[in-house]
C-alpha positions in Angstrom: 25.0 -8.8 -28.2 22.2 -8.9 -25.7 22.3 -6.4 -22.9 20.8 -7.8 -19.7 18.9 -5.3 -17.6 19.1 -5.8 -13.9 15.9 -5.2 -12.0 16.2 -2.2 -9.7 14.7 -3.1 -6.3 13.1 -0.2 -4.6 11.0 0.4 -1.5 7.4 1.5 -1.8 4.8 2.5 0.7 1.3 1.1 0.3 -1.6 2.7 2.3 -5.2 1.5 1.8 -8.5 2.4 3.2 -11.5 0.1 4.1 -15.0 1.1 5.2 -15.5 1.9 8.9 -18.6 -0.2 9.0 -16.6 -3.5 8.7 -16.1 -5.8 11.6 -12.6 -6.6 12.8 -12.8 -10.1 11.3 -13.7 -8.6 7.9 -10.8 -6.2 8.1 -8.4 -9.0 8.9 -9.7 -11.0 5.9 -9.0 -8.0 3.6 -5.5 -7.6 5.1 -4.9 -11.3 4.5 -6.1 -10.9 0.9 -3.7 -8.0 0.3 -0.8 -10.0 1.9 -1.7 -13.0 -0.4 -1.7 -10.7 -3.4 1.7 -9.3 -2.5 3.2 -12.8 -2.1 1.6 -13.8 -5.4 3.5 -11.1 -7.2 6.8 -11.9 -5.3 6.7 -8.6 -3.4 8.6 -8.6 -0.1 6.8 -7.1 3.0 9.3 -5.1 5.1 6.9 -3.8 7.7 3.1 -3.5 8.3 1.3 -1.1 10.5 -2.4 -1.1 11.2 -3.5 2.5 11.8 -6.9 1.5 13.0 -10.2 3.3 12.5 -10.0 7.0 11.8 -12.4 9.8 10.8 -12.2 10.8 7.1 -11.6 14.4 6.2 -14.6 14.3 3.9 -17.3 11.6 3.3 -16.5 9.1 0.6 -19.4 7.4 -1.2 -18.7 3.7 -1.6 -21.3 1.1 -2.7 -24.1 3.8 -2.5 -23.3 4.6 1.1 -21.4 7.6 2.6 -18.5 6.6 4.8 -17.4 9.1 7.4 -14.7 6.9 8.9 -12.5 4.0 7.7 -9.8 1.5 8.7 -6.3 2.3 7.4 -3.4 -0.1 6.9 0.1 0.9 5.9 2.7 -1.5 4.4 6.3 -0.9 3.4 7.2 -3.2 0.5 10.3 -3.9 -1.6 10.2 -4.9 -5.2 11.3 -3.9 -8.7 9.1 -1.4 -10.5 7.9 -3.8 -13.1 5.8 -5.7 -10.6 4.0 -2.7 -9.2 1.6 -2.2 -12.1 0.3 -5.8 -12.1 0.0 -5.8 -8.3 -2.1 -2.6 -8.5 -4.4 -4.2 -11.0 -5.0 -7.0 -8.6 -5.5 -4.5 -5.7 -8.4 -2.9 -7.7 -10.2 -6.2 -7.7 -10.4 -6.4 -3.9 -13.9 -4.8 -3.7 -13.7 -3.7 0.0 -10.8 -1.3 -0.5 -12.2 2.2 -0.9 -8.9 3.9 -1.8 -5.2 3.0 -2.0 -2.0 4.8 -2.6 1.4 3.4 -3.6 4.4 5.8 -3.4 8.1 5.4 -3.8 9.7 5.5 -0.3 12.3 8.3 0.1 15.8 7.4 1.1 16.6 8.3 4.6 19.4 10.7 5.1 21.9 9.7 7.7 23.3 13.1 8.6 22.8 16.8 8.2 25.8 16.9 5.8 23.9 14.8 3.3 21.4 17.7 3.0 24.1 20.3 2.1 23.9 21.7 -1.4 27.2 22.8 -3.0 
């Protein structure tokens, strides 16, 4: 007898960093490439927030140049865990992304009573 495993859909947060030397049109092209990659892997975008250009805590060398600032973008996505690995491989191929981070989003607690430990 075959047991069917149901895919467990979870929310993830994706934050990525692009060089601060890019123009706004180049940044929007990279954002479009990331959105296209998400759609290619069947990952649902729940929200997207452009954090803009910010100073880095330390310089990051990227393409033989030190970057002291960068453009940040934050996306909340929803998918099953099996798709995250393949998506991340594709994200590595977008050459203008300096760093990225994908984390499992924490469940929000609705009340203080949810935090009590018995």
